[in-house]
C-alpha positions in Angstrom: -61.9 -21.2 22.4 -61.1 -18.0 21.0 -58.6 -17.1 23.8 -57.1 -20.5 23.0 -56.7 -19.7 19.3 -55.4 -16.3 19.9 -52.8 -17.6 22.3 -51.7 -20.4 19.8 -51.5 -17.3 16.7 -49.4 -15.3 18.5 -47.3 -18.0 19.6 -46.9 -19.0 15.9 -46.0 -15.4 15.3 -43.5 -15.2 17.7 -42.1 -17.9 16.9 -42.1 -16.6 13.3 -39.9 -13.4 14.2 -37.5 -15.5 16.2 -36.8 -17.5 13.1 -36.5 -14.4 10.9 -34.0 -12.7 13.3 -31.9 -15.8 13.7 -31.4 -16.2 9.7 -30.9 -12.5 9.3 -28.1 -12.5 12.2 -26.6 -16.0 10.5 -26.3 -14.3 7.1 -25.4 -11.2 8.2 -21.3 -10.6 8.6 -20.8 -9.6 12.1 -18.0 -7.2 13.5 -14.9 -9.0 14.3 -16.2 -12.0 12.3 -13.7 -13.3 9.8 -14.8 -13.6 6.3 -12.9 -16.4 4.4 -15.1 -15.5 0.8 -13.0 -13.3 -1.4 -13.9 -9.4 -1.8 -16.1 -7.9 -4.7 -13.6 -6.7 -7.3 -13.6 -2.6 -7.2 -13.9 -0.5 -10.0 -14.3 3.0 -11.5 -17.5 4.6 -12.7 -17.3 7.1 -15.4 -17.8 9.2 -12.5 -14.6 8.1 -11.2 -16.3 6.9 -8.3 -15.2 3.3 -7.1 -17.8 0.9 -7.2 -18.6 -2.6 -6.0 -20.1 -5.5 -8.4 -23.8 -4.4 -7.5 -23.0 -0.9 -8.8 -22.4 0.4 -5.1 -20.4 3.6 -4.1 -17.5 2.3 -2.0 -16.2 4.9 0.6 -12.7 3.7 2.1 -11.4 4.3 5.4 -7.7 3.2 6.6 -4.2 3.8 7.4 -0.7 2.9 6.3 1.5 0.2 7.3 5.3 0.7 6.2 8.5 -0.6 7.8 11.1 1.0 6.9 13.9 -1.6 7.1 14.3 -5.3 7.0 12.2 -7.5 6.7 10.6 -4.8 5.1 7.1 -5.3 6.6 5.3 -4.8 10.1 4.4 -8.2 12.1 1.3 -6.2 13.6 -0.5 -6.8 10.2 -0.2 -10.5 11.1 -1.7 -10.0 14.6 -5.3 -11.7 14.5 -6.5 -9.5 17.3 -5.5 -6.6 16.0 -7.0 -7.4 12.5 -10.4 -7.9 14.5 -9.9 -4.4 15.9 -9.2 -2.7 12.9 -12.8 -4.7 11.5 -14.7 -3.6 14.3 -13.7 0.2 13.6 -14.9 0.3 10.3 -11.2 -0.4 8.6 -11.5 -1.5 4.9 -8.3 -0.2 3.2 -4.7 -0.6 4.2 -2.3 1.5 2.5 0.6 -1.6 2.2 4.4 -0.7 1.7 5.7 -3.7 -0.4 9.4 -2.6 -1.4 11.6 -2.4 -4.6 14.4 -3.8 -2.4 12.6 -6.4 -0.7 11.7 -7.5 -4.2 14.9 -7.2 -5.7 17.3 -7.4 -3.2 20.2 -7.7 -5.8 20.0 -6.6 -9.6 19.0 -10.0 -10.8 17.4 -11.7 -8.0 13.9 -11.9 -7.4 13.3 -12.4 -3.0 10.0 -15.2 -3.7 10.0 -15.3 0.4 9.3 -11.8 0.7 6.7 -11.8 -2.1 5.0 -14.7 -0.6 5.3 -12.9 2.6 3.5 -10.1 1.2 0.9 -12.3 -0.5 -0.2 -13.8 2.9 -0.8 -10.4 4.3 -3.0 -9.4 1.6 -4.6 -12.5 1.8 -5.2 -11.9 5.5 -6.3 -8.7 4.7 -9.4 -10.1 2.8 -10.5 -12.2 5.4 -10.9 -9.3 7.5 -13.0 -7.5 4.6 -10.1 -5.2 4.1 -8.7 -3.8 0.6 -5.4 -3.2 0.3 -3.4 -0.4 -1.9 0.2 -1.6 -2.7 2.6 1.2 -2.1 6.5 1.2 -3.2 7.5 3.1 -0.2 10.7 5.3 -0.2 11.8 8.5 1.9 14.6 10.4 0.5 15.5 7.5 -1.9 18.6 5.9 0.4 20.5 4.9 2.9 23.0 6.9 1.0 21.1 9.9 1.9 20.0 9.5 5.5 17.1 7.1 5.5 16.6 3.4 4.3 16.8 1.7 0.8 13.3 2.5 -1.0 15.6 2.4 -4.2 17.8 -0.5 -4.1 21.9 0.1 -3.5 22.7 -1.6 -6.3 21.1 0.6 -8.8 21.7 4.0 -6.3 25.0 3.0 -6.6 25.2 2.7 -10.6 24.2 6.7 -10.6 27.0 8.9 -11.4 27.8 11.0 -8.2 28.3 15.1 -8.2 31.5 16.5 -7.6 33.0 16.1 -4.0 31.9 19.4 -3.0 27.8 18.8 -3.7 27.8 15.0 -2.2 25.7 13.9 0.9 25.0 15.8 3.0 25.6 19.2 1.0 24.1 21.9 1.8 24.3 20.7 5.3 27.4 20.5 7.2 26.2 16.9 8.8 24.0 14.9 8.1 20.5 16.0 8.9 18.5 14.6 12.1 15.1 15.4 10.1 14.3 12.6 7.8 12.3 15.2 5.2 15.4 17.5 5.3 17.4 14.8 3.6 15.3 15.2 0.3 16.9 19.1 0.4 20.3 17.6 -0.1 21.7 18.1 -3.7 23.2 14.5 -4.2 19.2 12.8 -3.2 17.7 15.4 -5.9 20.3 14.1 -8.1 19.9 10.7 -7.6 15.8 11.5 -8.2 16.9 13.1 -11.6 18.7 10.4 -12.8 16.0 7.9 -11.6 13.9 9.5 -13.8 16.1 10.2 -16.5 16.8 6.4 -17.4 20.4 6.6 -15.8 21.6 3.1 -15.8 18.3 1.7 -17.4 16.5 2.5 -14.3 13.3 2.6 -15.7 13.6 -0.8 -17.0 14.4 -1.9 -13.7 11.5 0.1 -12.0 9.0 -1.7 -14.4 10.4 -5.2 -13.8 9.7 -4.4 -10.1 6.2 -3.8 -11.3 5.8 -6.6 -13.5 6.2 -9.1 -10.8 3.9 -7.3 -8.4 1.4 -7.3 -11.1 1.5 -10.7 -11.9 1.4 -12.0 -8.2 -1.5 -10.0 -7.4 -3.2 -9.8 -11.1 -6.4 -12.3 -9.6 -6.6 -10.8 -6.1 -9.6 -9.2 -5.7 -8.7 -7.1 -2.6 -6.1 -5.4 -4.1 -7.2 -1.7 -4.9 -4.3 -0.8 -6.8 -0.6 -0.1 -7.1 1.1 3.2 -6.2 4.1 3.6 -8.2 6.6 5.4 -6.1 5.7 7.2 -2.6 6.1 10.8 -2.6 8.1 11.2 -5.5 10.7 13.9 -5.3 10.6 16.6 -8.1 14.2 15.8 -9.3 17.2 18.0 -9.3 15.9 21.4 -8.9 19.0 22.7 -8.0 20.1 22.6 -11.7 16.3 23.7 -12.9 14.2 25.3 -10.1 11.1 24.7 -12.0 10.8 21.1 -11.3 10.2 22.1 -7.4 7.0 23.7 -8.4 3.5 22.2 -8.3 2.4 20.8 -11.5 5.6 21.0 -13.5 6.5 17.3 -14.9 9.1 15.3 -13.3 10.6 13.9 -16.4 11.3 16.9 -18.4 
């Protein structure tokens, strides 16, 4: 009789453990599973640390997603297999390019199709527990200076060009085949200075771009923040070399 009671008790304990394990497995996120609920909004505490809604400190791991040509987003970020792979790797943030030229291909024209696509990508990231930093990307500003149109051509073409002798690619004799070397050209640095000096009302145009982005994503909880401009050039350090020094204000 005692053996029978012990056997029944052991069976019930084993059954209870199995039920607990099953419940824990079904309620916990599994690697590679799609989470359809919105992510917790991230804020900063008084120590400048990222925290979630429970007050837990969040650490972010991830990478850039940048395509330096039309349509201004990578098709890879729409690949579900890759999304699952990123989640399995523990990737929880992506710095996603959002192009000024993509949003405003013309001065007074907003490309809502492009905005819809960026929103689709951001929402897809949320399904895989990935937060997003929206990055207005540029490298050496413009295709006029050997790269691509991080700053829209319609604005660049409103800036005053330097004298012929100082025009792109000076001081090089020909366009450099190194992308970052274009920053060293006089005309690129001069255009950056005009951007900062609000030539052709550039601040308002820049602000219009970010207003559109902020309005579109203001309720999107997996957007961590906005990067106003990637790798801001120091301005025209030919006319004022101090602009090239770390810590000097680019607005001076």
